[in-house]
MITIDREN-482853 format. One record per residue (C-alpha): x, y, z; residue in three letters. Coordinates in nm, 3 decimals. Last residue first. Layout:
% MITIDREN-482853
       x       y       z rest
       X       Y       Z  ALA
...
***
This chain:
% MITIDREN-482853
       x       y       z rest
  11.229  14.249   8.709  THR
  10.887  14.264   8.954  THR
  10.673  14.501   8.708  ALA
  10.748  14.378   8.415  ILE
  10.673  14.029   8.498  PRO
  10.340  14.188   8.595  ILE
  10.311  14.363   8.351  ALA
  10.265  14.112   8.094  LEU
   9.968  13.932   8.273  THR
   9.805  14.309   8.348  ILE
   9.774  14.407   8.007  THR
   9.672  14.096   7.872  ALA
   9.420  14.042   8.130  ALA
   9.271  14.422   8.051  ALA
   9.252  14.355   7.695  LEU
   9.064  14.031   7.726  ALA
   8.808  14.153   7.987  ILE
   8.756  14.462   7.793  SER
   8.698  14.285   7.459  PRO
   8.467  14.029   7.656  ALA
   8.201  14.292   7.759  PHE
   8.030  14.330   7.404  PRO
   7.790  14.566   7.443  PHE
   7.423  14.622   7.569  VAL
   7.315  14.995   7.665  THR
   7.139  15.113   7.312  PRO
   6.869  14.796   7.371  ARG
   6.647  14.847   7.087  PRO
   6.251  14.789   7.162  ASN
   6.062  14.798   6.801  GLU
   6.397  14.646   6.645  PRO
   6.415  14.389   6.907  ASP
   6.826  14.368   7.005  ALA
   6.976  14.036   6.942  LEU
   7.224  14.088   6.723  PRO
   7.344  14.423   6.853  ASP
   7.493  14.598   6.588  PRO
   7.853  14.726   6.688  LEU
   7.923  15.099   6.566  VAL
   7.525  15.176   6.484  GLU
   7.549  15.545   6.411  ASN
   7.216  15.698   6.470  GLY
   7.321  15.985   6.713  TRP
   7.201  15.775   7.029  LYS
   7.393  15.498   6.854  ARG
   7.661  15.646   6.877  MET
   7.690  15.763   7.221  GLY
   7.577  15.439   7.379  TRP
   7.869  15.260   7.158  VAL
   8.143  15.533   7.338  THR
   7.928  15.506   7.686  LEU
   7.992  15.135   7.664  GLY
   8.340  15.102   7.516  MET
   8.426  15.370   7.845  THR
   8.251  15.163   8.081  ALA
   8.384  14.823   7.996  GLY
   8.761  14.956   7.997  LEU
   8.713  15.120   8.327  PHE
   8.547  14.777   8.416  SER
   8.839  14.566   8.232  ALA
   9.100  14.736   8.396  LEU
   8.933  14.701   8.734  VAL
   8.902  14.372   8.703  PHE
   9.264  14.301   8.605  ALA
   9.376  14.534   8.879  LEU
   9.216  14.310   9.128  ILE
   9.305  13.962   8.969  VAL
   9.635  14.081   8.989  ALA
   9.651  14.196   9.367  LEU
   9.514  13.819   9.413  LEU
   9.844  13.672   9.210  SER
  10.087  13.941   9.414  GLU
   9.946  13.813   9.723  GLY
   9.917  13.439   9.640  TYR
  10.287  13.405   9.535  GLY
  10.485  13.553   9.239  ALA
  10.230  13.656   8.964  GLY
  10.245  13.503   8.628  VAL
  10.015  13.183   8.727  TRP
   9.771  13.350   8.941  GLY
   9.676  13.606   8.634  LEU
   9.710  13.302   8.373  VAL
   9.431  13.096   8.605  LEU
   9.216  13.373   8.658  GLY
   9.206  13.449   8.259  VAL
   9.122  13.055   8.244  PRO
   8.798  13.137   8.510  LEU
   8.707  13.476   8.384  ALA
   8.556  13.368   8.064  LEU
   8.282  13.209   8.280  LYS
   8.144  13.508   8.406  VAL
   8.180  13.696   8.095  ASP
   7.966  13.378   7.927  GLY
   7.694  13.462   8.203  TRP
   7.654  13.824   8.063  GLY
   7.674  14.117   8.204  LEU
   7.342  14.341   8.191  SER
   7.125  14.088   8.340  GLY
   7.046  14.277   8.669  GLY
   7.381  14.341   8.725  SER
   7.391  14.193   9.089  PHE
   7.399  13.883   8.983  VAL
   7.659  13.915   8.751  PHE
   7.834  14.133   8.946  LEU
   7.848  13.835   9.204  LEU
   7.947  13.567   8.958  PHE
   8.210  13.819   8.820  MET
   8.371  13.861   9.130  ILE
   8.335  13.513   9.228  ALA
   8.523  13.364   8.900  GLY
   8.789  13.607   8.906  TYR
   8.846  13.491   9.295  LEU
   8.816  13.165   9.160  GLY
   9.092  13.205   8.924  ALA
   9.310  13.376   9.110  ALA
   9.282  13.080   9.359  ALA
   9.367  12.813   9.137  ALA
   9.637  12.976   8.977  ALA
   9.811  12.999   9.316  GLN
   9.685  12.625   9.371  GLY
   9.864  12.528   9.044  ILE
  10.175  12.681   9.133  ALA
  10.200  12.517   9.468  GLY
  10.362  12.227   9.273  PRO
  10.644  12.440   9.185  ARG
  10.878  12.107   9.114  ASP
  11.006  12.245   8.782  ARG
  10.913  11.955   8.591  LEU
  10.550  11.934   8.817  LEU
  10.485  12.284   8.811  SER
  10.526  12.264   8.404  ILE
  10.263  11.973   8.354  LEU
  10.005  12.096   8.610  THR
  10.019  12.437   8.424  MET
   9.998  12.268   8.075  LEU
   9.713  12.067   8.157  SER
   9.540  12.325   8.364  LEU
   9.574  12.572   8.069  LEU
   9.432  12.325   7.830  VAL
   9.113  12.234   8.044  ALA
   9.069  12.581   8.054  LEU
   9.128  12.693   7.670  ALA
   8.890  12.361   7.588  PRO
   8.600  12.527   7.854  PHE
   8.615  12.866   7.705  VAL
   8.663  12.802   7.372  ILE
   8.376  12.543   7.273  ALA
   8.183  12.748   7.534  ASN
   8.133  13.044   7.309  PRO
   8.124  13.387   7.460  ILE
   7.811  13.557   7.308  ARG
   7.750  13.923   7.188  TYR
   7.738  13.804   6.852  HIS
   8.039  13.962   6.641  PHE
   8.220  14.140   6.862  LEU
   8.194  13.827   7.093  ASP
   8.289  13.619   6.854  VAL
   8.620  13.840   6.774  THR
   8.681  13.829   7.138  THR
   8.648  13.467   7.213  VAL
   8.903  13.413   6.944  GLY
   9.148  13.670   7.058  VAL
   9.155  13.545   7.394  LEU
   9.181  13.181   7.326  ALA
   9.539  13.262   7.119  VAL
   9.606  13.492   7.423  PHE
   9.546  13.219   7.730  LEU
   9.782  12.928   7.493  ALA
  10.049  13.209   7.492  TRP
   9.999  13.268   7.841  VAL
  10.050  12.867   7.907  PRO
  10.320  12.887   7.759  VAL
  10.553  13.188   7.867  VAL
  10.560  13.016   8.186  ASP
  10.806  12.800   8.044  TRP
  11.080  13.010   8.060  THR
  11.302  13.214   7.782  THR
  11.162  13.559   7.775  GLY
  10.848  13.666   7.965  LEU
  10.809  14.001   7.821  VAL
  10.961  13.923   7.471  GLY
  10.752  13.620   7.453  GLY
  10.423  13.799   7.544  ALA
  10.495  14.052   7.317  THR
  10.565  13.780   7.014  GLY
  10.222  13.587   7.144  LEU
  10.031  13.887   7.131  ALA
  10.137  14.083   6.819  ILE
  10.093  13.698   6.609  ALA
   9.766  13.658   6.757  THR
   9.660  14.065   6.625  PHE
   9.784  13.987   6.297  LEU
   9.656  13.621   6.233  PRO
   9.300  13.740   6.344  VAL
   9.357  14.072   6.157  LEU
   9.430  13.946   5.818  VAL
   9.185  13.670   5.788  ARG
   8.945  13.891   5.957  LEU
   8.994  14.171   5.671  SER
   8.962  13.941   5.354  ARG
   8.623  13.867   5.542  SER
   8.464  13.535   5.657  ASP
   8.198  13.665   5.866  PRO
   8.183  13.511   6.219  VAL
   7.938  13.217   6.237  LYS
   8.051  13.057   6.482  PHE
   8.163  12.756   6.256  SER
   8.361  13.069   6.097  TRP
   8.580  13.150   6.374  LEU
   8.623  12.808   6.421  LEU
   8.773  12.805   6.059  PRO
   8.980  13.114   6.189  LEU
   9.157  13.019   6.444  LEU
   9.426  12.767   6.242  TYR
   9.529  13.074   6.073  ARG
   9.589  13.295   6.452  GLY
   9.756  12.998   6.530  SER
   9.998  12.979   6.298  VAL
  10.067  13.365   6.313  THR
  10.066  13.326   6.705  GLY
  10.333  13.064   6.704  ILE
  10.544  13.234   6.440  ALA
  10.477  13.554   6.630  VAL
  10.590  13.375   6.929  GLY
  10.895  13.222   6.831  ALA
  11.011  13.578   6.686  ILE
  10.941  13.755   6.981  VAL
  11.107  13.454   7.223  MET
  11.463  13.486   6.932  ALA
  11.452  13.816   7.080  ALA
  11.439  13.773   7.399  THR
  11.717  13.502   7.380  SER
  11.699  13.149   7.348  MET
***
């Protein structure tokens, strides 16, 4: 298949996946709005189409597609409820491990699984330490989300060094995006504009600095995942 065909395939699969993702999001009490009915399939289609165009005709794109679908779901739930559901993260982790194992065996690259696992372990460890030392400002769900993200970052890297570097870059970029988002949300709250309502806030004791971090993790992960193949070609 040509690059254009992979883009079309990604857009088609993303559109269908996004539509099937909607009922799952509603089960987490995400509002059933007309805008989300359009935006969820649209962003999923854009993400998968872009990945298809960057990675081209290779089975390596399949785990990336699976992660991107999960990231759209996780990000949507986190924006509304400030939580990252296990019902998305853990199935995504299982699907990714299964896909990577099968593709590695078919392509006679058993070492790719170890590489992906090492990256997942590193990202998980970094996020766990941040969780411990953040005093509760980082959620446990963010730590768990680092595992499937780390797997794919390790999967697309050419060797352990590049995979571990990808994790570091993804973490740094996520931190920068998170800080930018946090300052923006804090500033708007300070001026009386609640752009991302905190569902757990106590009206008598609001939490002005709390905001969802999954969007920053997802955007950073997608950026670095796609940047690695571009940088190495």
